[in-house]
C-alpha positions as CSV (number, residue, x, y, z in Angstrom):
1,M,32.7,5.1,-22.4
2,E,31.1,7.5,-24.9
3,F,29.7,9.6,-22.0
4,Q,33.1,9.7,-20.3
5,R,34.7,10.8,-23.5
6,M,32.3,13.7,-23.8
7,G,32.7,14.7,-20.1
8,I,29.2,13.5,-19.1
9,T,28.8,12.0,-15.7
10,P,26.1,9.3,-15.6
11,F,24.6,7.8,-12.4
12,V,24.8,4.0,-12.5
13,D,22.8,2.1,-10.0
14,N,24.7,-1.2,-10.3
15,E,26.3,-0.8,-6.8
16,I,23.0,-0.2,-5.0
17,K,21.6,-3.2,-3.2
18,R,18.3,-4.3,-4.7
19,G,15.3,-4.5,-2.5
20,E,11.5,-4.6,-2.7
21,S,11.4,-0.9,-3.7
22,I,13.9,1.7,-4.8
23,G,15.5,3.5,-1.9
24,P,16.1,7.1,-1.0
25,E,19.6,7.1,-2.6
26,L,18.2,6.2,-6.0
27,I,15.3,8.7,-5.7
28,R,17.8,11.5,-4.9
29,A,19.9,10.5,-7.9
30,I,16.9,10.5,-10.2
31,R,15.6,13.9,-8.9
32,G,19.1,15.4,-9.0
33,S,19.7,14.5,-12.7
34,K,19.2,17.0,-15.6
35,I,18.5,14.2,-18.0
36,A,17.0,10.7,-17.5
37,I,17.6,8.1,-20.2
38,I,15.2,5.1,-20.3
39,L,16.7,2.1,-22.1
40,L,13.7,-0.1,-23.0
41,S,14.6,-3.6,-24.0
42,R,12.5,-6.7,-24.5
43,N,12.9,-7.8,-20.9
44,Y,12.8,-4.3,-19.4
45,A,9.4,-5.0,-17.8
46,S,10.7,-8.1,-16.1
47,S,12.3,-5.9,-13.4
48,K,10.0,-4.4,-10.8
49,W,13.0,-2.2,-9.8
50,C,13.2,-0.8,-13.4
51,L,9.4,-0.2,-13.4
52,D,9.6,1.7,-10.1
53,E,12.5,3.8,-11.4
54,L,10.4,4.6,-14.5
55,V,7.5,5.7,-12.4
56,E,9.7,8.0,-10.3
57,T,11.4,9.4,-13.5
58,M,8.1,10.2,-15.2
59,K,6.9,11.9,-12.0
60,C,10.1,14.1,-12.2
61,R,9.3,14.9,-15.8
62,E,5.9,16.2,-14.9
63,E,6.7,17.9,-11.6
64,L,10.2,19.2,-12.3
65,G,10.3,19.5,-16.0
66,Q,13.2,17.0,-16.2
67,T,14.3,16.0,-19.7
68,V,13.5,12.3,-20.4
69,M,15.0,10.4,-23.4
70,A,13.9,7.0,-24.5
71,V,16.0,4.4,-26.3
72,F,14.0,1.5,-27.8
73,H,16.5,-1.4,-28.1
74,K,15.0,-4.3,-30.2
75,V,11.5,-3.4,-29.0
76,D,8.6,-1.6,-30.8
77,P,7.3,1.5,-29.0
78,S,3.7,0.4,-29.7
79,D,4.3,-2.9,-27.8
80,V,5.5,-0.8,-24.9
81,K,2.5,1.5,-25.0
82,K,-0.2,-1.2,-25.6
83,L,1.7,-4.0,-23.6
84,T,1.5,-6.4,-26.6
85,G,4.0,-8.9,-28.1
86,D,6.9,-10.3,-26.0
87,F,7.1,-7.0,-24.0
88,G,3.5,-7.4,-22.9
89,K,4.0,-11.1,-21.9
90,V,7.0,-10.1,-19.7
91,F,5.0,-7.3,-18.1
92,R,2.1,-9.5,-17.2
93,K,4.4,-12.1,-15.7
94,T,5.9,-9.3,-13.5
95,C,2.4,-8.1,-12.4
96,A,1.4,-11.5,-11.2
97,G,0.7,-11.3,-7.5
98,K,1.3,-7.5,-7.4
99,S,-1.2,-5.0,-6.2
100,K,-3.6,-3.3,-8.6
101,E,-2.2,0.1,-7.6
102,D,1.4,-0.9,-8.5
103,T,0.4,-2.4,-11.9
104,E,-1.6,0.6,-12.8
105,R,1.3,3.0,-12.0
106,W,3.6,0.9,-14.2
107,R,1.0,0.8,-17.0
108,Q,0.7,4.6,-17.0
109,A,4.4,5.2,-16.9
110,L,5.1,2.8,-19.8
111,A,2.3,4.3,-21.9
112,E,3.8,7.8,-21.3
113,V,7.4,6.9,-22.1
114,A,6.4,5.1,-25.3
115,T,5.1,8.4,-26.7
116,I,8.4,10.1,-26.3
117,A,10.3,10.6,-29.5
118,G,13.3,8.4,-29.0
119,Y,16.0,6.4,-30.6
120,H,15.1,3.1,-32.3
121,S,17.8,0.5,-32.7
122,S,15.9,-0.9,-35.8
123,N,16.7,2.4,-37.6
124,W,20.5,2.0,-37.1
125,D,22.8,-0.4,-39.0
126,N,25.6,0.5,-36.6
127,E,24.9,0.4,-32.9
128,A,28.1,2.3,-32.1
129,A,26.9,5.2,-34.3
130,M,23.6,5.3,-32.5
131,I,25.4,5.5,-29.1
132,K,27.6,8.3,-30.4
133,K,24.5,10.2,-31.6
134,I,22.7,9.8,-28.3
135,A,25.8,11.0,-26.3
136,T,26.2,14.0,-28.7
137,D,22.5,15.0,-28.3
138,I,22.8,14.7,-24.5
139,S,25.9,16.8,-24.5
140,N,24.2,19.5,-26.5
141,I,21.2,19.5,-24.2
142,L,23.4,19.8,-21.2
143,I,25.3,22.7,-22.8
144,N,22.1,24.5,-23.8
145,S,20.5,24.0,-20.4
146,T,23.4,25.5,-18.5
147,P,22.2,28.8,-16.9
148,S,23.7,31.8,-18.5
149,R,26.4,33.7,-16.6
150,D,26.7,36.4,-19.2
151,F,25.3,39.1,-16.9
152,D,27.7,38.2,-14.0
153,G,30.0,41.2,-13.3
154,F,28.5,43.3,-16.1
155,V,26.7,46.4,-14.8
156,G,23.8,47.6,-17.0
157,M,24.0,44.7,-19.4
158,R,20.3,43.7,-19.0
159,A,19.3,47.3,-19.9
160,H,21.4,47.1,-23.0
161,L,19.8,43.8,-24.1
162,E,16.3,45.1,-23.5
163,K,17.1,48.0,-25.8
164,M,18.6,45.6,-28.4
165,K,15.6,43.3,-28.5
166,P,13.3,45.5,-30.6
167,L,16.1,45.8,-33.1
168,L,16.9,42.1,-33.1
169,R,13.3,40.9,-33.4
170,L,14.4,37.3,-33.2
171,E,10.9,36.0,-33.7
172,S,10.8,37.5,-37.2
173,D,11.9,35.6,-40.4
174,E,13.1,38.9,-41.8
175,V,16.9,39.1,-42.3
176,R,18.3,42.1,-40.4
177,I,21.6,43.8,-40.3
178,I,22.0,45.7,-37.0
179,G,24.8,48.2,-36.1
180,I,26.2,48.8,-32.6
181,W,28.2,52.0,-32.5
182,G,29.9,54.4,-30.1
183,P,33.4,55.6,-29.2
184,P,36.3,53.1,-28.4
185,G,36.1,51.5,-24.9
186,I,32.3,52.2,-24.5
187,G,31.4,48.5,-24.4
188,K,30.3,47.7,-28.0
189,T,32.1,44.4,-28.2
190,T,31.0,43.3,-24.8
191,I,27.3,43.9,-25.7
192,A,27.7,42.0,-29.0
193,R,29.4,39.1,-27.2
194,V,26.6,38.8,-24.7
195,V,24.0,38.9,-27.5
196,Y,26.0,36.2,-29.4
197,N,26.3,34.0,-26.3
198,Q,22.7,34.3,-25.5
199,F,21.2,33.5,-28.9
200,S,23.7,31.7,-31.1
201,N,22.2,28.3,-30.2
202,S,19.0,29.3,-32.0
203,F,20.8,29.6,-35.4
204,Q,22.1,26.9,-37.8
205,L,25.4,28.6,-38.2
206,S,27.1,31.3,-36.1
207,V,30.4,33.2,-36.0
208,F,31.9,36.0,-34.0
209,I,34.7,37.7,-35.9
210,E,36.5,39.8,-33.4
211,N,38.4,43.1,-33.9
212,I,38.3,43.1,-37.7
213,K,40.1,46.5,-38.1
214,A,43.1,45.2,-36.1
215,N,43.3,41.6,-37.2
216,Y,42.3,41.8,-40.9
217,T,43.9,44.9,-42.3
218,R,44.1,45.1,-46.0
219,P,47.6,44.5,-47.5
220,T,49.0,47.7,-49.0
221,D,49.7,46.1,-52.4
222,S,46.2,44.5,-52.9
223,D,43.3,45.9,-54.8
224,D,39.7,46.0,-53.5
225,Y,38.8,42.7,-55.2
226,S,41.7,40.9,-53.6
227,A,41.0,42.3,-50.2
228,K,37.3,41.3,-50.5
229,L,38.2,37.8,-51.6
230,Q,40.6,37.4,-48.7
231,L,38.0,38.7,-46.2
232,Q,35.2,36.5,-47.6
233,Q,37.4,33.4,-47.6
234,M,38.2,34.1,-43.9
235,F,34.6,34.7,-43.1
236,L,33.3,31.5,-44.8
237,S,36.1,29.4,-43.3
238,Q,35.1,30.5,-39.8
239,I,31.4,30.3,-40.1
240,T,31.5,26.8,-41.7
241,K,34.4,25.7,-39.5
242,Q,36.3,24.5,-42.6
243,K,40.0,25.2,-42.4
244,D,42.1,26.2,-45.4
245,M,39.1,27.1,-47.5
246,E,39.8,28.6,-50.9
247,I,37.2,30.4,-52.9
248,P,37.5,31.4,-56.6
249,H,35.2,34.4,-56.6
250,L,32.9,36.6,-54.5
251,G,29.7,34.8,-55.3
252,V,30.5,32.0,-52.9
253,A,29.2,33.5,-49.6
254,Q,25.7,34.2,-50.9
255,D,25.5,30.8,-52.5
256,R,26.6,28.9,-49.4
257,L,24.5,30.9,-46.9
258,K,21.3,32.0,-48.8
259,D,19.3,29.1,-47.2
260,K,20.9,29.1,-43.8
261,K,19.7,30.9,-40.7
262,V,22.9,32.5,-39.4
263,L,24.0,34.8,-36.6
264,V,27.1,36.8,-37.6
265,V,28.9,39.4,-35.5
266,L,31.5,41.5,-37.3
267,D,33.3,43.3,-34.6
268,G,35.3,46.5,-35.1
269,V,34.4,47.2,-38.7
270,D,36.0,50.4,-40.0
271,K,36.0,50.0,-43.8
272,S,33.2,49.6,-46.3
273,V,35.2,46.9,-48.1
274,Q,34.8,44.7,-45.0
275,L,31.0,44.9,-45.2
276,D,31.0,44.4,-48.9
277,A,33.0,41.2,-48.6
278,M,31.0,39.6,-45.7
279,A,27.6,41.2,-45.4
280,K,26.8,43.3,-48.4
281,E,23.2,42.3,-48.9
282,T,20.5,40.8,-46.7
283,W,19.5,38.3,-49.4
284,W,22.9,36.7,-48.9
285,F,21.5,35.0,-45.8
286,G,18.6,32.7,-45.1
287,P,15.3,33.7,-43.4
288,G,15.7,34.8,-39.7
289,S,19.4,35.6,-40.0
290,R,20.9,38.4,-38.0
291,I,24.1,40.3,-38.8
292,I,25.5,42.5,-36.0
293,I,28.2,45.0,-36.8
294,T,30.1,47.0,-34.1
295,T,31.8,50.1,-35.3
296,Q,32.9,53.6,-34.2
297,D,31.8,55.1,-37.5
298,H,28.1,55.8,-37.8
299,R,28.6,57.1,-41.3
300,L,29.7,53.6,-42.3
301,L,26.4,52.2,-41.2
302,R,24.5,54.9,-43.1
303,A,26.5,54.4,-46.3
304,H,25.8,50.7,-46.2
305,G,22.0,51.3,-45.8
306,I,21.8,49.9,-42.3
307,N,18.7,51.4,-40.7
308,Y,18.7,49.4,-37.4
309,F,21.4,50.6,-35.0
310,Y,22.0,51.0,-31.3
311,K,24.1,53.9,-30.0
312,V,25.9,52.9,-26.9
313,D,25.9,55.8,-24.5
314,F,28.2,56.5,-21.5
315,P,26.9,55.0,-18.3
316,A,25.3,57.2,-15.7
317,T,27.5,58.3,-12.8
318,E,26.1,55.8,-10.4
319,E,26.4,53.0,-12.9
320,A,30.0,54.0,-13.7
321,L,30.9,53.7,-10.0
322,Q,29.4,50.2,-9.9
323,I,31.4,49.2,-13.0
324,F,34.6,50.4,-11.3
325,C,33.8,48.8,-8.0
326,M,33.1,45.4,-9.6
327,Y,36.7,45.3,-10.8
328,A,38.3,47.0,-7.8
329,F,36.4,45.3,-5.0
330,G,34.4,42.4,-6.6
331,Q,31.1,44.1,-5.6
332,K,29.0,46.9,-6.9
333,F,29.8,49.4,-4.1
334,P,33.1,50.6,-2.4
335,K,34.5,49.0,0.6
336,T,34.2,50.9,3.8
337,G,36.6,53.8,3.9
338,F,37.2,53.8,0.2
339,E,34.0,55.7,-0.9
340,E,35.7,59.0,-1.6
341,L,38.7,57.5,-3.4
342,A,36.4,55.3,-5.5
343,W,34.3,58.3,-6.6
344,K,37.5,60.2,-7.5
345,V,38.9,57.4,-9.7
346,T,35.5,57.0,-11.4
347,Y,35.6,60.7,-12.2
348,L,39.2,60.5,-13.6
349,A,38.1,57.6,-15.9
350,G,35.5,59.8,-17.4
351,N,32.7,57.2,-17.1
352,L,34.4,55.2,-19.9
353,P,33.7,51.5,-19.3
354,L,37.1,50.5,-20.6
355,G,38.8,53.0,-18.3
356,L,36.7,51.9,-15.4
357,R,37.6,48.3,-15.9
358,V,41.3,49.0,-16.3
359,M,41.4,51.4,-13.4
360,G,39.5,48.9,-11.2
361,S,41.9,46.1,-12.0
362,Y,44.8,48.4,-11.3
363,F,43.6,49.3,-7.8
364,K,42.4,45.8,-6.9
365,G,44.0,44.7,-3.6
366,M,45.7,48.0,-2.9
367,S,45.7,49.5,0.6
368,K,44.2,53.0,1.1
369,E,47.7,54.5,1.3
370,E,48.7,52.9,-2.0
371,W,45.5,54.3,-3.6
372,K,46.4,57.8,-2.4
373,K,50.0,57.5,-3.8
374,S,48.7,56.4,-7.2
375,L,46.0,59.0,-7.7
376,P,48.4,61.9,-8.6
377,R,49.9,60.0,-11.5
378,L,46.4,59.1,-12.9
379,E,45.5,62.8,-12.8
380,T,48.4,63.7,-15.2
381,S,48.8,60.6,-17.4
382,L,46.7,58.0,-19.2
383,D,46.9,54.3,-18.5
384,A,48.8,52.4,-21.2
385,D,46.0,50.0,-22.0
386,I,43.5,52.8,-22.4
387,Q,46.0,54.9,-24.4
388,S,46.7,52.0,-26.9
389,I,42.9,51.7,-27.6
390,L,42.4,55.4,-28.1
391,K,45.6,55.7,-30.1
392,F,44.5,53.0,-32.5
393,S,41.4,55.0,-33.3
394,Y,43.5,58.2,-33.8
395,D,45.9,56.4,-36.1
396,A,43.0,55.2,-38.2
397,L,42.2,58.9,-39.2
398,D,43.7,60.4,-42.3
399,D,46.3,63.2,-41.9
400,E,43.8,66.0,-42.4
401,D,41.4,64.6,-39.8
402,K,44.3,64.0,-37.3
403,D,45.1,67.7,-37.7
404,L,41.5,68.6,-37.2
405,F,41.3,66.4,-34.1
406,L,44.4,68.0,-32.6
407,H,43.1,71.5,-33.1
408,I,39.9,70.6,-31.2
409,A,41.8,68.8,-28.4
410,C,44.4,71.6,-27.9
411,F,42.3,74.7,-28.5
412,F,38.6,74.1,-28.4
413,N,38.1,71.5,-25.6
414,R,34.6,72.0,-24.0
415,E,33.7,74.8,-26.5
416,E,30.3,74.9,-28.2
417,I,30.3,73.0,-31.4
418,E,28.9,76.0,-33.4
419,K,31.8,78.2,-32.3
420,V,34.3,75.4,-33.1
421,E,32.9,75.1,-36.6
422,E,33.1,78.8,-37.1
423,H,36.8,79.0,-36.2
424,L,38.0,75.9,-37.9
425,A,36.2,76.7,-41.2
426,K,39.0,79.2,-41.8
427,K,41.6,76.5,-42.0
428,F,39.8,73.2,-43.0
429,V,37.6,72.4,-46.0
430,E,34.1,71.1,-45.4
431,V,34.7,71.4,-41.7
432,R,31.0,71.1,-40.8
433,Q,30.5,67.8,-42.5
434,R,33.8,66.3,-41.3
435,L,33.3,67.6,-37.8
436,R,29.8,66.2,-37.6
437,G,31.1,62.9,-38.8
438,M,34.0,62.9,-36.2
439,Y,31.5,64.0,-33.5
440,S,29.2,61.1,-34.3
441,T,32.0,58.5,-34.1
């Protein structure tokens, strides 16, 4: 019942007709299982059937790497290993008249299973609690052993992860804060999400706080302290999975997390106050912790003293085409007859992953004639989804920087940056520093 409640499907052999030896149906079941649970009781060895099952299971453990768990129910593991006590008496009775080869196989299997760190009923006052713990542990093993699908449909993601690994250095006990930065729509959140999904099981606590700049904007009537308190309260509530948490001051985060190995992703950071509230210092977190920040603003990382960062570049042209095709055709190359059209749309999207994804989804399932009719509109206007993302970034600029941006967009598109700086210096103060900052973001 506990397995069923947790969505675990066990194989029960009650309906298999017993014979002199276990049959092919049971062997297939044993070999096809991810986990084998051996329930050893006082009378376990009275069944030749159970002993043969055990031999087959231990063979799968050695040959296939199958996970084997042992539950010792009112029996001492040393009695199982040494075949002493009541367990040994029952075993010897079963061996009477059996071949030496059979008894030796059973002895070896019992000696091996007895060394597996298992669950002992003598250590539990409440048998129901022990069963719940076993089912929970099995559920966690099943979850963690599920093959990752994080790379499915993501072009170039393995390359991104390979570049991230030297920055993450997951084998080190050092606490690291790592930045992922680049323009909107470039894939920062996707990379951070894949890293989180790949490695979060290796940490005591983990949290992915998505799109902070959009979802956790500071109230206009609050001061910095109130904003930090609100952010830290939200952060601690999510990482500890404790709803309605209230904290009295800003010292709570470091006190709660200083001895915990945590993985934190702060996605879409655009203000220093956000970092100050949730990840101001590395010593706030326990050894081996990793804090990942995604942002459009490289200056924010520098100001916070973050020296480890990964700049996400635009994909190469061939890779951009693959991204578009994954969403348009469900494969990494164009369908026959769509090659020229696919290249044209990829060019219009400007190699921006977000644009390639949106455009691919838009064209999915269209006929060639529908593609041709839609292309002129894309050449003169921006898709609404892409526009909303880019507009959010534009709206985040102050009035002076908006003015600077519009001058560049309207008058200096594709000009050399030195020439742009020379012209704009006549109208804008500290244009070189501000333009460099805008260029980097």
